[in-house]
N, C-alpha and C positions, 0 to 999 in steps of 0.2 A: 899473609902469604899462604897459599893453599899447597897441600902436598902434591908434588909433581907425579904424574902418571906417565908411563911410556905410551908411545903412539898405539901400540898393539893393545895395551890395557884399556885405553880410551875407546878405541874402535869396538872392541868386544863389549864394553859396557854400554855403548849407545846404540849399536845396531838394533833396529826394531823398536826403539823408543818412540812413543806416540808423538805425532806432530800436533801441536796446539799453538795457535797464533799468539805471538808475543811471549811465549813461555821460555824460560831459561833455567831449567832444573834437569837433573838426571832422570826424573820421572816423566817429563814432557818438555818439548822444546820446538821452536820453529827454526828456520834456517839461520837467522842471525843469532838466536840463542845458542845454537850449536857452535858457531864460530866463537862466541864469547867464552863458552865453556872449554873449548879446545885450547884457545889461547891462555886461559886462566890455569887449567889443570895440566896441560902438556908442556906449554912453553913458559909458564910462570909470568905471563904478561896480562895485566889488567887493562882491557880496552876502555877507552874513554866512552862514557855514557852518551847516548844520543837522546837529546832532549825530547821528551814526550813519546818515546818509542813504546815503552811498556804500557803506558796508559792509553795507547792507540790514538794519540793525538797527532801522530805523524804517519806518513806513508813512506815506504822504502823509496819510491820514485821521487816524491816532491821534497821531503825534508831530510830523510835519513842519509841518502847517498850524498847530497851536497855537504851536509854537516860532517859526515865521517870521512869523506874523500880528502879532507885536509890532513888526515892522519895516515894516509896510505899513499904509496907511490906505485906506478905501473911496474911490472916485472915480467919476466919470462915464466912459463910453467915450471914450477919447482915445488919441492916438498914444503909444506906450511904456507904456501901462497893461498890467498883467498880468491876464488873465482867469482865473477859477477856476470850472470847470464841474462840475456835480453830476449824479450818477445817483441818483435818489431823494433821500435826505437826505445821501448821502456825496459829499464832494468827491473828484473822481477825475481831473481833467485841468487843466493850466495851459498858457498860451501868451502871446504878446505881440500887442497890438493895433497894426496898422500900416495907416493909410489905409482904414478900414472893412473891413479884412481881419484874419484871425488867422493868425499864424505859429506853428505848433505841431508837435511831434514826437509822432505818434500811432502806437501799436503795442501789441503784447503778446507774451508769451513764446512763444505757440503760432504765431501768424500772422506775427510780425515787424511791420514797419512802416517809416515814413520821415517826414521833415520835409515838411509840407504848408503851402500858403498858400491859405486858403479864405475865402470871403465870411463876414463876421461873422454874417449871418443864418442861414447854414447851421449854424454852431456853436450858435447860440442855439436852433435848432429841434431839434438832435440831443441836447440835454441838458435835464434837468429845470429847471435854472435856471443862470444865469451871473452871476457877480459880477465887479466890476472894482476893481483896487487899484493904487495908486502907491507906490513905495518911499519910505519916510520915514526909515529908520534912526534910530528913536527909542529904541532900547534902550541 
């Protein structure tokens, strides 16, 4: 069990952290790594591993979403919910809902990126659609 942090402690610690594909540490993280760390350190929940995710043998669209969706159920926008944002019909980004904001690690291999804290409506406008889920661990 990891030492729990408050939401504010976690947000302050990760804002500006470097985006790195498939990373999941406080030094560098991608969007799913941020969700894993938030659930581990703020909520005290260890999320189920997604087979092949860290070794880059899976993609968020093809393997990660179908595998992880078994452990999540749709919900309304609320604190600690995870958002799933789409570009067209493809799920492409995740993050955590905190007080009408989104905490997320946004970046790509070419431009890099970092952890950001943006208003919920900015994310909803930037993507084709946004869905919300809460962890259920039902598998």
